[in-house]
C-alpha beads as a LAMMPS data file, in Angstrom:
LAMMPS data file: protein, C-alpha beads

477 atoms
476 bonds

1 atom types
1 bond types

-500.0 500.0 xlo xhi
-500.0 500.0 ylo yhi
-500.0 500.0 zlo zhi

Masses

1 110.0

Atoms # bond

1 1 1 -30.737 11.999 -9.915
2 1 1 -29.432 15.499 -10.723
3 1 1 -25.770 16.322 -11.312
4 1 1 -25.231 17.796 -7.857
5 1 1 -26.373 14.530 -6.274
6 1 1 -24.288 12.476 -8.703
7 1 1 -21.089 14.405 -8.066
8 1 1 -21.656 14.393 -4.301
9 1 1 -20.918 10.664 -4.453
10 1 1 -17.648 11.450 -6.243
11 1 1 -16.478 14.142 -3.830
12 1 1 -13.322 12.153 -2.986
13 1 1 -12.067 12.117 -6.571
14 1 1 -13.233 15.674 -7.288
15 1 1 -11.484 17.053 -4.206
16 1 1 -8.333 15.136 -5.091
17 1 1 -8.383 16.537 -8.635
18 1 1 -8.609 19.998 -7.063
19 1 1 -5.595 19.368 -4.825
20 1 1 -3.603 18.037 -7.793
21 1 1 -4.548 21.066 -9.914
22 1 1 -3.447 23.448 -7.157
23 1 1 -0.109 21.619 -6.908
24 1 1 0.420 21.868 -10.656
25 1 1 -0.508 25.563 -10.897
26 1 1 1.475 26.454 -7.768
27 1 1 4.529 24.757 -9.230
28 1 1 4.175 26.817 -12.419
29 1 1 3.654 30.255 -10.891
30 1 1 5.474 30.152 -7.534
31 1 1 8.764 31.992 -7.310
32 1 1 11.806 30.999 -5.320
33 1 1 10.306 32.169 -2.037
34 1 1 6.985 30.525 -2.822
35 1 1 8.629 27.185 -3.454
36 1 1 9.971 27.164 0.089
37 1 1 6.369 27.043 1.312
38 1 1 5.351 24.398 -1.251
39 1 1 5.560 21.539 1.217
40 1 1 3.386 23.285 3.790
41 1 1 0.766 24.276 1.204
42 1 1 0.384 20.772 -0.229
43 1 1 0.344 19.060 3.176
44 1 1 -2.280 21.538 4.422
45 1 1 -4.475 20.922 1.374
46 1 1 -4.087 17.162 1.699
47 1 1 -4.923 17.369 5.398
48 1 1 -8.107 19.316 4.576
49 1 1 -8.911 16.695 1.962
50 1 1 -8.512 13.902 4.515
51 1 1 -10.612 15.767 7.073
52 1 1 -13.409 16.097 4.525
53 1 1 -13.369 12.453 3.458
54 1 1 -12.483 10.466 6.547
55 1 1 -16.085 9.374 7.157
56 1 1 -18.791 8.706 4.523
57 1 1 -21.258 11.474 3.675
58 1 1 -23.786 8.930 2.417
59 1 1 -24.762 5.822 4.329
60 1 1 -25.949 3.784 1.371
61 1 1 -24.345 2.171 -1.656
62 1 1 -25.026 3.975 -4.942
63 1 1 -24.270 3.356 -8.632
64 1 1 -23.849 6.333 -10.925
65 1 1 -23.028 6.850 -14.596
66 1 1 -24.898 3.690 -15.475
67 1 1 -22.988 1.604 -12.968
68 1 1 -19.514 2.679 -14.133
69 1 1 -18.821 4.223 -10.729
70 1 1 -19.891 2.653 -7.434
71 1 1 -20.067 4.514 -4.134
72 1 1 -19.891 2.590 -0.877
73 1 1 -19.073 3.772 2.663
74 1 1 -16.363 1.110 2.932
75 1 1 -14.735 2.524 -0.215
76 1 1 -14.550 5.950 1.422
77 1 1 -12.797 4.468 4.460
78 1 1 -10.067 2.776 2.419
79 1 1 -9.606 5.910 0.273
80 1 1 -9.137 7.977 3.426
81 1 1 -6.511 5.523 4.691
82 1 1 -4.656 5.790 1.368
83 1 1 -4.747 9.593 1.623
84 1 1 -3.358 9.456 5.169
85 1 1 -0.548 7.241 3.916
86 1 1 0.194 9.754 1.153
87 1 1 0.377 12.580 3.689
88 1 1 2.875 10.591 5.774
89 1 1 4.983 10.026 2.663
90 1 1 4.970 13.764 1.902
91 1 1 6.103 14.522 5.452
92 1 1 8.951 12.026 5.233
93 1 1 10.011 13.191 1.755
94 1 1 10.448 16.854 2.716
95 1 1 14.129 16.682 3.685
96 1 1 14.955 14.682 0.544
97 1 1 13.056 17.126 -1.692
98 1 1 14.904 20.092 -0.182
99 1 1 18.243 18.802 -1.450
100 1 1 19.878 20.680 -4.304
101 1 1 19.449 17.942 -6.906
102 1 1 15.732 17.369 -6.197
103 1 1 14.417 20.755 -5.041
104 1 1 13.544 21.889 -8.562
105 1 1 11.494 18.681 -9.071
106 1 1 9.380 19.083 -5.916
107 1 1 6.222 19.978 -7.825
108 1 1 6.619 17.002 -10.138
109 1 1 6.847 14.674 -7.156
110 1 1 3.619 15.993 -5.626
111 1 1 1.681 15.925 -8.908
112 1 1 2.839 12.417 -9.832
113 1 1 2.061 11.045 -6.370
114 1 1 -1.408 12.615 -6.246
115 1 1 -2.083 11.300 -9.769
116 1 1 -1.342 7.745 -8.665
117 1 1 -3.636 8.239 -5.673
118 1 1 -6.422 9.428 -7.994
119 1 1 -5.976 6.338 -10.156
120 1 1 -6.230 4.088 -7.109
121 1 1 -9.444 5.803 -6.026
122 1 1 -11.022 5.246 -9.450
123 1 1 -9.858 1.628 -9.434
124 1 1 -11.485 1.027 -6.046
125 1 1 -14.837 2.568 -7.075
126 1 1 -14.953 1.037 -10.553
127 1 1 -18.101 -0.843 -11.537
128 1 1 -16.882 -1.521 -15.070
129 1 1 -13.717 -3.305 -16.131
130 1 1 -12.681 -0.573 -18.536
131 1 1 -12.829 2.031 -15.794
132 1 1 -11.003 -0.385 -13.507
133 1 1 -8.205 -0.772 -16.055
134 1 1 -7.956 2.979 -16.663
135 1 1 -7.665 3.574 -12.919
136 1 1 -4.973 0.889 -12.694
137 1 1 -2.942 2.484 -15.479
138 1 1 -3.400 5.975 -14.031
139 1 1 -1.857 4.602 -10.839
140 1 1 0.917 2.610 -12.552
141 1 1 2.369 4.989 -15.153
142 1 1 3.103 7.922 -12.780
143 1 1 4.444 5.365 -10.306
144 1 1 7.093 4.333 -12.822
145 1 1 8.145 7.987 -13.067
146 1 1 8.385 8.177 -9.283
147 1 1 10.515 5.039 -9.095
148 1 1 12.949 6.556 -11.626
149 1 1 12.688 10.017 -10.026
150 1 1 16.257 10.036 -8.711
151 1 1 17.603 8.856 -12.061
152 1 1 21.249 9.824 -11.488
153 1 1 21.554 8.020 -8.145
154 1 1 21.152 4.640 -6.489
155 1 1 20.136 2.718 -9.627
156 1 1 16.836 4.589 -9.704
157 1 1 16.647 4.575 -13.516
158 1 1 17.242 0.822 -13.590
159 1 1 14.540 0.309 -10.959
160 1 1 12.108 2.414 -13.014
161 1 1 12.839 0.382 -16.137
162 1 1 12.271 -2.908 -14.308
163 1 1 9.053 -1.611 -12.818
164 1 1 7.529 -0.290 -16.047
165 1 1 8.464 -3.399 -18.069
166 1 1 6.974 -5.706 -15.441
167 1 1 3.899 -3.480 -15.205
168 1 1 3.434 -3.573 -18.982
169 1 1 3.476 -7.365 -19.114
170 1 1 1.138 -7.614 -16.119
171 1 1 -1.290 -5.077 -17.595
172 1 1 -1.240 -6.872 -20.935
173 1 1 -2.123 -10.180 -19.322
174 1 1 -4.883 -8.540 -17.297
175 1 1 -6.392 -6.880 -20.364
176 1 1 -6.190 -10.186 -22.226
177 1 1 -8.107 -11.892 -19.405
178 1 1 -10.721 -9.129 -19.341
179 1 1 -11.230 -9.568 -23.096
180 1 1 -11.997 -13.259 -22.495
181 1 1 -14.633 -12.321 -19.940
182 1 1 -16.155 -9.856 -22.377
183 1 1 -16.215 -12.492 -25.092
184 1 1 -17.973 -15.050 -22.893
185 1 1 -20.404 -12.729 -21.087
186 1 1 -20.978 -9.884 -23.547
187 1 1 -20.510 -7.124 -20.968
188 1 1 -17.842 -5.394 -18.874
189 1 1 -20.177 -4.193 -16.097
190 1 1 -19.535 -5.951 -12.800
191 1 1 -23.215 -6.369 -11.946
192 1 1 -24.125 -7.812 -15.347
193 1 1 -21.075 -10.028 -15.785
194 1 1 -21.811 -12.223 -12.766
195 1 1 -24.864 -13.803 -14.395
196 1 1 -22.794 -14.817 -17.434
197 1 1 -19.977 -16.501 -15.503
198 1 1 -20.292 -20.286 -15.465
199 1 1 -16.782 -21.446 -14.580
200 1 1 -15.826 -22.646 -18.055
201 1 1 -12.204 -23.426 -18.876
202 1 1 -11.853 -20.164 -20.809
203 1 1 -13.201 -18.143 -17.889
204 1 1 -10.864 -19.890 -15.441
205 1 1 -7.952 -18.973 -17.704
206 1 1 -9.271 -15.404 -17.890
207 1 1 -9.462 -15.210 -14.096
208 1 1 -5.841 -16.379 -13.812
209 1 1 -4.749 -13.691 -16.287
210 1 1 -6.695 -11.040 -14.388
211 1 1 -5.230 -12.184 -11.082
212 1 1 -1.731 -11.986 -12.566
213 1 1 -2.126 -8.249 -13.159
214 1 1 -3.170 -7.493 -9.598
215 1 1 -0.739 -10.067 -8.212
216 1 1 2.032 -7.923 -9.690
217 1 1 0.684 -4.787 -7.990
218 1 1 0.406 -6.570 -4.647
219 1 1 3.828 -8.277 -5.046
220 1 1 2.537 -11.792 -4.533
221 1 1 4.721 -14.794 -5.327
222 1 1 5.418 -15.694 -8.170
223 1 1 4.762 -12.141 -9.454
224 1 1 7.236 -10.579 -7.007
225 1 1 10.561 -10.699 -8.864
226 1 1 10.600 -6.959 -9.567
227 1 1 10.001 -5.965 -5.957
228 1 1 13.404 -6.164 -4.252
229 1 1 15.342 -4.440 -7.064
230 1 1 12.723 -1.720 -7.446
231 1 1 12.495 -1.055 -3.711
232 1 1 16.286 -0.840 -3.453
233 1 1 16.746 1.480 -6.453
234 1 1 13.794 3.819 -5.929
235 1 1 14.031 6.837 -3.591
236 1 1 13.148 5.714 -0.079
237 1 1 10.046 7.927 0.099
238 1 1 8.776 6.357 -3.130
239 1 1 9.573 2.878 -1.830
240 1 1 7.501 3.621 1.263
241 1 1 4.577 4.772 -0.880
242 1 1 4.876 1.768 -3.169
243 1 1 5.022 -0.734 -0.320
244 1 1 1.923 0.527 1.492
245 1 1 -0.460 2.730 -0.502
246 1 1 -0.182 0.990 -3.858
247 1 1 -0.318 -2.472 -2.303
248 1 1 -3.335 -1.620 -0.130
249 1 1 -5.382 -0.234 -3.032
250 1 1 -4.696 -3.282 -5.214
251 1 1 -5.492 -5.753 -2.411
252 1 1 -8.823 -4.069 -1.634
253 1 1 -9.749 -3.860 -5.333
254 1 1 -8.905 -7.548 -5.771
255 1 1 -11.206 -8.517 -2.910
256 1 1 -14.070 -6.437 -4.315
257 1 1 -13.774 -7.948 -7.808
258 1 1 -13.456 -11.519 -6.554
259 1 1 -16.520 -11.229 -4.341
260 1 1 -18.705 -9.174 -6.686
261 1 1 -17.813 -10.496 -10.120
262 1 1 -16.334 -13.941 -9.611
263 1 1 -18.800 -15.177 -6.993
264 1 1 -19.852 -18.147 -9.214
265 1 1 -16.177 -19.200 -9.355
266 1 1 -15.459 -18.954 -5.640
267 1 1 -13.965 -22.430 -5.315
268 1 1 -11.502 -21.725 -8.136
269 1 1 -10.212 -18.357 -6.921
270 1 1 -10.027 -19.574 -3.346
271 1 1 -7.832 -22.458 -4.499
272 1 1 -5.643 -20.022 -6.443
273 1 1 -5.386 -17.677 -3.461
274 1 1 -4.601 -20.594 -1.161
275 1 1 -1.538 -21.562 -3.205
276 1 1 -0.350 -17.987 -3.736
277 1 1 -0.774 -17.106 -0.049
278 1 1 1.318 -20.045 1.139
279 1 1 4.024 -19.312 -1.440
280 1 1 4.097 -15.589 -0.696
281 1 1 4.418 -15.935 3.066
282 1 1 6.914 -18.804 2.980
283 1 1 9.194 -17.704 0.125
284 1 1 9.320 -14.086 1.296
285 1 1 10.201 -15.079 4.860
286 1 1 13.023 -17.356 3.723
287 1 1 14.505 -14.707 1.443
288 1 1 14.133 -11.949 4.057
289 1 1 16.483 -13.832 6.393
290 1 1 19.309 -13.501 3.849
291 1 1 19.021 -9.751 3.255
292 1 1 21.657 -7.294 4.465
293 1 1 20.239 -4.211 2.728
294 1 1 17.337 -2.866 4.794
295 1 1 15.332 -1.702 1.770
296 1 1 15.547 -5.181 0.230
297 1 1 14.800 -6.603 3.673
298 1 1 11.572 -4.606 3.900
299 1 1 10.776 -5.523 0.290
300 1 1 10.563 -9.210 1.193
301 1 1 8.813 -8.267 4.420
302 1 1 6.156 -6.473 2.341
303 1 1 5.728 -9.564 0.140
304 1 1 5.134 -11.605 3.273
305 1 1 2.679 -9.008 4.583
306 1 1 0.834 -9.170 1.248
307 1 1 0.421 -12.896 1.815
308 1 1 -1.135 -12.223 5.210
309 1 1 -3.509 -9.701 3.619
310 1 1 -4.703 -12.481 1.285
311 1 1 -6.025 -14.331 4.343
312 1 1 -8.669 -11.631 4.633
313 1 1 -9.367 -11.763 0.885
314 1 1 -9.773 -15.537 0.787
315 1 1 -12.431 -15.398 3.499
316 1 1 -14.720 -13.479 1.127
317 1 1 -16.898 -12.092 3.948
318 1 1 -17.771 -8.614 5.262
319 1 1 -15.773 -9.473 8.394
320 1 1 -12.834 -10.311 6.150
321 1 1 -13.167 -6.960 4.406
322 1 1 -13.184 -5.147 7.755
323 1 1 -10.103 -7.119 8.796
324 1 1 -8.379 -6.197 5.529
325 1 1 -9.024 -2.470 5.977
326 1 1 -7.871 -2.584 9.589
327 1 1 -4.779 -4.602 8.666
328 1 1 -3.896 -2.085 5.955
329 1 1 -4.216 0.788 8.442
330 1 1 -1.973 -0.896 11.009
331 1 1 0.521 -2.082 8.398
332 1 1 0.682 1.449 7.012
333 1 1 1.755 3.108 10.271
334 1 1 4.262 0.357 11.126
335 1 1 5.859 0.098 7.696
336 1 1 6.053 3.872 7.243
337 1 1 7.659 4.210 10.648
338 1 1 10.355 1.753 9.541
339 1 1 10.858 3.461 6.186
340 1 1 10.836 6.860 7.885
341 1 1 13.761 5.821 10.073
342 1 1 15.608 4.371 7.080
343 1 1 14.999 7.537 5.062
344 1 1 16.190 9.997 7.696
345 1 1 19.305 7.925 8.446
346 1 1 20.046 7.587 4.735
347 1 1 19.793 11.365 4.277
348 1 1 22.054 12.130 7.244
349 1 1 24.673 9.391 6.977
350 1 1 25.720 9.526 3.348
351 1 1 23.334 6.823 2.118
352 1 1 23.829 4.038 4.675
353 1 1 21.064 1.424 4.350
354 1 1 22.897 -1.791 5.287
355 1 1 21.866 -3.743 8.347
356 1 1 25.462 -3.772 9.581
357 1 1 25.437 0.038 9.401
358 1 1 22.764 -0.005 12.113
359 1 1 25.019 -1.776 14.609
360 1 1 25.103 0.301 17.781
361 1 1 22.471 2.764 16.557
362 1 1 20.941 2.950 20.030
363 1 1 24.140 4.489 21.405
364 1 1 24.028 7.497 19.079
365 1 1 20.356 7.834 18.057
366 1 1 18.260 6.121 20.756
367 1 1 14.929 7.653 19.724
368 1 1 15.209 6.432 16.132
369 1 1 16.283 3.007 17.376
370 1 1 13.218 2.786 19.619
371 1 1 10.874 3.828 16.798
372 1 1 12.391 1.186 14.504
373 1 1 12.135 -1.433 17.238
374 1 1 8.445 -0.731 17.852
375 1 1 7.791 -0.741 14.084
376 1 1 9.307 -4.191 13.578
377 1 1 7.547 -5.462 16.722
378 1 1 4.245 -4.411 15.153
379 1 1 5.156 -5.909 11.762
380 1 1 6.056 -9.154 13.508
381 1 1 2.742 -9.204 15.382
382 1 1 4.118 -9.027 18.911
383 1 1 1.520 -8.024 21.546
384 1 1 0.429 -5.528 22.750
385 1 1 1.265 -3.568 19.595
386 1 1 -1.291 -2.990 16.849
387 1 1 0.225 -5.570 14.494
388 1 1 -0.779 -8.385 16.851
389 1 1 -4.457 -7.425 16.719
390 1 1 -4.468 -6.909 12.942
391 1 1 -3.017 -10.389 12.424
392 1 1 -5.490 -11.859 14.901
393 1 1 -8.449 -10.451 12.961
394 1 1 -7.316 -11.705 9.549
395 1 1 -6.475 -15.122 11.005
396 1 1 -9.943 -15.222 12.569
397 1 1 -11.587 -14.239 9.259
398 1 1 -9.856 -17.084 7.386
399 1 1 -10.339 -19.606 10.212
400 1 1 -14.046 -18.810 10.372
401 1 1 -14.426 -19.914 6.740
402 1 1 -12.717 -23.252 7.329
403 1 1 -9.151 -22.486 6.185
404 1 1 -7.639 -24.074 9.275
405 1 1 -4.506 -25.506 7.651
406 1 1 -3.797 -22.205 5.888
407 1 1 -4.031 -20.304 9.170
408 1 1 -1.708 -22.837 10.799
409 1 1 0.873 -22.364 8.010
410 1 1 0.573 -18.601 8.435
411 1 1 1.170 -18.955 12.191
412 1 1 4.306 -21.045 11.579
413 1 1 5.580 -18.388 9.200
414 1 1 4.877 -15.716 11.790
415 1 1 7.385 -17.457 14.056
416 1 1 9.941 -17.424 11.229
417 1 1 9.327 -13.728 10.681
418 1 1 10.025 -13.067 14.371
419 1 1 13.577 -14.270 13.809
420 1 1 14.476 -11.946 10.949
421 1 1 12.699 -8.940 12.464
422 1 1 14.696 -9.467 15.643
423 1 1 17.904 -9.294 13.587
424 1 1 17.234 -5.573 13.137
425 1 1 16.672 -5.088 16.865
426 1 1 19.810 -7.080 17.638
427 1 1 21.868 -4.891 15.296
428 1 1 20.658 -1.652 16.901
429 1 1 20.812 -2.637 20.563
430 1 1 23.313 -5.495 20.926
431 1 1 25.834 -5.672 18.091
432 1 1 28.985 -3.648 18.791
433 1 1 30.237 -1.012 16.381
434 1 1 33.416 1.025 16.715
435 1 1 32.080 3.695 14.348
436 1 1 28.266 3.804 14.613
437 1 1 26.126 6.246 12.681
438 1 1 26.805 9.701 14.085
439 1 1 24.218 11.411 16.227
440 1 1 22.036 13.908 14.358
441 1 1 18.760 15.778 14.672
442 1 1 16.058 14.915 12.140
443 1 1 13.888 17.564 10.491
444 1 1 10.517 18.605 11.899
445 1 1 8.432 16.960 9.162
446 1 1 10.082 13.597 9.669
447 1 1 9.692 13.827 13.434
448 1 1 5.988 14.608 13.030
449 1 1 5.454 11.664 10.677
450 1 1 7.298 9.273 13.007
451 1 1 5.309 10.550 15.972
452 1 1 2.034 9.911 14.121
453 1 1 3.176 6.433 13.118
454 1 1 4.293 5.668 16.662
455 1 1 0.924 6.804 18.018
456 1 1 -0.797 4.500 15.527
457 1 1 1.353 1.518 16.538
458 1 1 0.572 2.042 20.226
459 1 1 -3.056 3.172 20.060
460 1 1 -4.702 1.289 17.176
461 1 1 -4.317 -2.041 18.920
462 1 1 -6.047 -1.033 22.137
463 1 1 -8.622 1.358 20.620
464 1 1 -11.306 -1.162 19.693
465 1 1 -13.529 1.663 18.468
466 1 1 -11.360 1.907 15.326
467 1 1 -12.147 -1.659 14.271
468 1 1 -15.777 -1.258 15.291
469 1 1 -16.047 1.963 13.292
470 1 1 -14.645 0.290 10.172
471 1 1 -16.947 -2.680 10.678
472 1 1 -19.946 -0.346 10.909
473 1 1 -19.366 0.854 7.346
474 1 1 -18.291 -2.455 5.834
475 1 1 -21.779 -3.743 5.189
476 1 1 -21.663 -3.379 1.427
477 1 1 -19.272 -3.929 -1.463

Bonds

1 1 1 2
2 1 2 3
3 1 3 4
4 1 4 5
5 1 5 6
6 1 6 7
7 1 7 8
8 1 8 9
9 1 9 10
10 1 10 11
11 1 11 12
12 1 12 13
13 1 13 14
14 1 14 15
15 1 15 16
16 1 16 17
17 1 17 18
18 1 18 19
19 1 19 20
20 1 20 21
21 1 21 22
22 1 22 23
23 1 23 24
24 1 24 25
25 1 25 26
26 1 26 27
27 1 27 28
28 1 28 29
29 1 29 30
30 1 30 31
31 1 31 32
32 1 32 33
33 1 33 34
34 1 34 35
35 1 35 36
36 1 36 37
37 1 37 38
38 1 38 39
39 1 39 40
40 1 40 41
41 1 41 42
42 1 42 43
43 1 43 44
44 1 44 45
45 1 45 46
46 1 46 47
47 1 47 48
48 1 48 49
49 1 49 50
50 1 50 51
51 1 51 52
52 1 52 53
53 1 53 54
54 1 54 55
55 1 55 56
56 1 56 57
57 1 57 58
58 1 58 59
59 1 59 60
60 1 60 61
61 1 61 62
62 1 62 63
63 1 63 64
64 1 64 65
65 1 65 66
66 1 66 67
67 1 67 68
68 1 68 69
69 1 69 70
70 1 70 71
71 1 71 72
72 1 72 73
73 1 73 74
74 1 74 75
75 1 75 76
76 1 76 77
77 1 77 78
78 1 78 79
79 1 79 80
80 1 80 81
81 1 81 82
82 1 82 83
83 1 83 84
84 1 84 85
85 1 85 86
86 1 86 87
87 1 87 88
88 1 88 89
89 1 89 90
90 1 90 91
91 1 91 92
92 1 92 93
93 1 93 94
94 1 94 95
95 1 95 96
96 1 96 97
97 1 97 98
98 1 98 99
99 1 99 100
100 1 100 101
101 1 101 102
102 1 102 103
103 1 103 104
104 1 104 105
105 1 105 106
106 1 106 107
107 1 107 108
108 1 108 109
109 1 109 110
110 1 110 111
111 1 111 112
112 1 112 113
113 1 113 114
114 1 114 115
115 1 115 116
116 1 116 117
117 1 117 118
118 1 118 119
119 1 119 120
120 1 120 121
121 1 121 122
122 1 122 123
123 1 123 124
124 1 124 125
125 1 125 126
126 1 126 127
127 1 127 128
128 1 128 129
129 1 129 130
130 1 130 131
131 1 131 132
132 1 132 133
133 1 133 134
134 1 134 135
135 1 135 136
136 1 136 137
137 1 137 138
138 1 138 139
139 1 139 140
140 1 140 141
141 1 141 142
142 1 142 143
143 1 143 144
144 1 144 145
145 1 145 146
146 1 146 147
147 1 147 148
148 1 148 149
149 1 149 150
150 1 150 151
151 1 151 152
152 1 152 153
153 1 153 154
154 1 154 155
155 1 155 156
156 1 156 157
157 1 157 158
158 1 158 159
159 1 159 160
160 1 160 161
161 1 161 162
162 1 162 163
163 1 163 164
164 1 164 165
165 1 165 166
166 1 166 167
167 1 167 168
168 1 168 169
169 1 169 170
170 1 170 171
171 1 171 172
172 1 172 173
173 1 173 174
174 1 174 175
175 1 175 176
176 1 176 177
177 1 177 178
178 1 178 179
179 1 179 180
180 1 180 181
181 1 181 182
182 1 182 183
183 1 183 184
184 1 184 185
185 1 185 186
186 1 186 187
187 1 187 188
188 1 188 189
189 1 189 190
190 1 190 191
191 1 191 192
192 1 192 193
193 1 193 194
194 1 194 195
195 1 195 196
196 1 196 197
197 1 197 198
198 1 198 199
199 1 199 200
200 1 200 201
201 1 201 202
202 1 202 203
203 1 203 204
204 1 204 205
205 1 205 206
206 1 206 207
207 1 207 208
208 1 208 209
209 1 209 210
210 1 210 211
211 1 211 212
212 1 212 213
213 1 213 214
214 1 214 215
215 1 215 216
216 1 216 217
217 1 217 218
218 1 218 219
219 1 219 220
220 1 220 221
221 1 221 222
222 1 222 223
223 1 223 224
224 1 224 225
225 1 225 226
226 1 226 227
227 1 227 228
228 1 228 229
229 1 229 230
230 1 230 231
231 1 231 232
232 1 232 233
233 1 233 234
234 1 234 235
235 1 235 236
236 1 236 237
237 1 237 238
238 1 238 239
239 1 239 240
240 1 240 241
241 1 241 242
242 1 242 243
243 1 243 244
244 1 244 245
245 1 245 246
246 1 246 247
247 1 247 248
248 1 248 249
249 1 249 250
250 1 250 251
251 1 251 252
252 1 252 253
253 1 253 254
254 1 254 255
255 1 255 256
256 1 256 257
257 1 257 258
258 1 258 259
259 1 259 260
260 1 260 261
261 1 261 262
262 1 262 263
263 1 263 264
264 1 264 265
265 1 265 266
266 1 266 267
267 1 267 268
268 1 268 269
269 1 269 270
270 1 270 271
271 1 271 272
272 1 272 273
273 1 273 274
274 1 274 275
275 1 275 276
276 1 276 277
277 1 277 278
278 1 278 279
279 1 279 280
280 1 280 281
281 1 281 282
282 1 282 283
283 1 283 284
284 1 284 285
285 1 285 286
286 1 286 287
287 1 287 288
288 1 288 289
289 1 289 290
290 1 290 291
291 1 291 292
292 1 292 293
293 1 293 294
294 1 294 295
295 1 295 296
296 1 296 297
297 1 297 298
298 1 298 299
299 1 299 300
300 1 300 301
301 1 301 302
302 1 302 303
303 1 303 304
304 1 304 305
305 1 305 306
306 1 306 307
307 1 307 308
308 1 308 309
309 1 309 310
310 1 310 311
311 1 311 312
312 1 312 313
313 1 313 314
314 1 314 315
315 1 315 316
316 1 316 317
317 1 317 318
318 1 318 319
319 1 319 320
320 1 320 321
321 1 321 322
322 1 322 323
323 1 323 324
324 1 324 325
325 1 325 326
326 1 326 327
327 1 327 328
328 1 328 329
329 1 329 330
330 1 330 331
331 1 331 332
332 1 332 333
333 1 333 334
334 1 334 335
335 1 335 336
336 1 336 337
337 1 337 338
338 1 338 339
339 1 339 340
340 1 340 341
341 1 341 342
342 1 342 343
343 1 343 344
344 1 344 345
345 1 345 346
346 1 346 347
347 1 347 348
348 1 348 349
349 1 349 350
350 1 350 351
351 1 351 352
352 1 352 353
353 1 353 354
354 1 354 355
355 1 355 356
356 1 356 357
357 1 357 358
358 1 358 359
359 1 359 360
360 1 360 361
361 1 361 362
362 1 362 363
363 1 363 364
364 1 364 365
365 1 365 366
366 1 366 367
367 1 367 368
368 1 368 369
369 1 369 370
370 1 370 371
371 1 371 372
372 1 372 373
373 1 373 374
374 1 374 375
375 1 375 376
376 1 376 377
377 1 377 378
378 1 378 379
379 1 379 380
380 1 380 381
381 1 381 382
382 1 382 383
383 1 383 384
384 1 384 385
385 1 385 386
386 1 386 387
387 1 387 388
388 1 388 389
389 1 389 390
390 1 390 391
391 1 391 392
392 1 392 393
393 1 393 394
394 1 394 395
395 1 395 396
396 1 396 397
397 1 397 398
398 1 398 399
399 1 399 400
400 1 400 401
401 1 401 402
402 1 402 403
403 1 403 404
404 1 404 405
405 1 405 406
406 1 406 407
407 1 407 408
408 1 408 409
409 1 409 410
410 1 410 411
411 1 411 412
412 1 412 413
413 1 413 414
414 1 414 415
415 1 415 416
416 1 416 417
417 1 417 418
418 1 418 419
419 1 419 420
420 1 420 421
421 1 421 422
422 1 422 423
423 1 423 424
424 1 424 425
425 1 425 426
426 1 426 427
427 1 427 428
428 1 428 429
429 1 429 430
430 1 430 431
431 1 431 432
432 1 432 433
433 1 433 434
434 1 434 435
435 1 435 436
436 1 436 437
437 1 437 438
438 1 438 439
439 1 439 440
440 1 440 441
441 1 441 442
442 1 442 443
443 1 443 444
444 1 444 445
445 1 445 446
446 1 446 447
447 1 447 448
448 1 448 449
449 1 449 450
450 1 450 451
451 1 451 452
452 1 452 453
453 1 453 454
454 1 454 455
455 1 455 456
456 1 456 457
457 1 457 458
458 1 458 459
459 1 459 460
460 1 460 461
461 1 461 462
462 1 462 463
463 1 463 464
464 1 464 465
465 1 465 466
466 1 466 467
467 1 467 468
468 1 468 469
469 1 469 470
470 1 470 471
471 1 471 472
472 1 472 473
473 1 473 474
474 1 474 475
475 1 475 476
476 1 476 477
């Protein structure tokens, strides 16, 4: 295979490196007038990138660089979804980045965000644990900078410190577990390691250590303690990115590794996932009820959603993988719609993010209230919105593999989640407020992002061709 053929399989990463390089060079050479067009330039480039990668160029799975990098059509689909999520974050961050205290750091924000996206792409396509770990760190280290980006406001520096310290411990445990696998199998290649895995006590311990690292990235209980404080302290645009894009990449990578590498230990990791899934959904739902800060509220909501995603992972089937990708897509548009509303209100109301601040929002900003209502309806899984269908598919994937009790527990927790999601709707439409948030007009970029998210919430559920299209390319891991 010549180099042109080899690099054609890596066109996603190569194109993303090009976009990142343009952002870095543009930030260095652009003058004051040029910086005003920075947002449009980067969004246009990212849109071209998405257009070029949204469907696979190659229909077959391929291994290049000796198996270090694996190409699969399903990998291209999830990478495209992550890129779409990044574009939505850029659209929602525009008004925040235009403020006086952040405008000079606009280029840094774009470069750091695209760097994390590149790391996630490498992590997804890794066929070797060392490359997997490098991709994970490339995604984690710039993310810590993004969390602490607004270091003089809203406890952002504290949130960044909590994130990086937690990430360091999680990465250390993961690397320790990987070293055990290397010691017992003699290789770090995914394809070769499977034959050396026999389910010994040392390998079970290694799998738990490895799972701990990704459990931190996905915010699964009991690895979730950093989540609420980090989500609250980080800039809202970064919180949105962290809750969707980062979580989706880690969940997909976890499923790939469990199925490909740990296939001989299926009964052990399914038992581990069973416990973690129940804890994540239940604990997160109970804590979400108590929250009065909407960013902390959505933090526990995202932990609960991560537990639902694990239902697709635990199934360990191609149908489960399709359900996971579809769930991530639907969760992305719903969660980013909610964070988009929170962000624009925060920017135009002097930083109001409390649930009580949203009392009577419908009276002054009815369009934003409706978008938030539809977003939480989708997150709760209320038909006919897309969230209902995404939950149905992951429940079906787990039920098909015999996890009947687990699906029943998840259904009970869905009813609990309906209660706390309706608290937001009640605040906006029913609760009285003598001084509600003043009426304002949001910026064009935010309106576009919310419109795209709203279209996704309404259309993805009834457009069965989306799920069928994902399923068509989910034949190989």
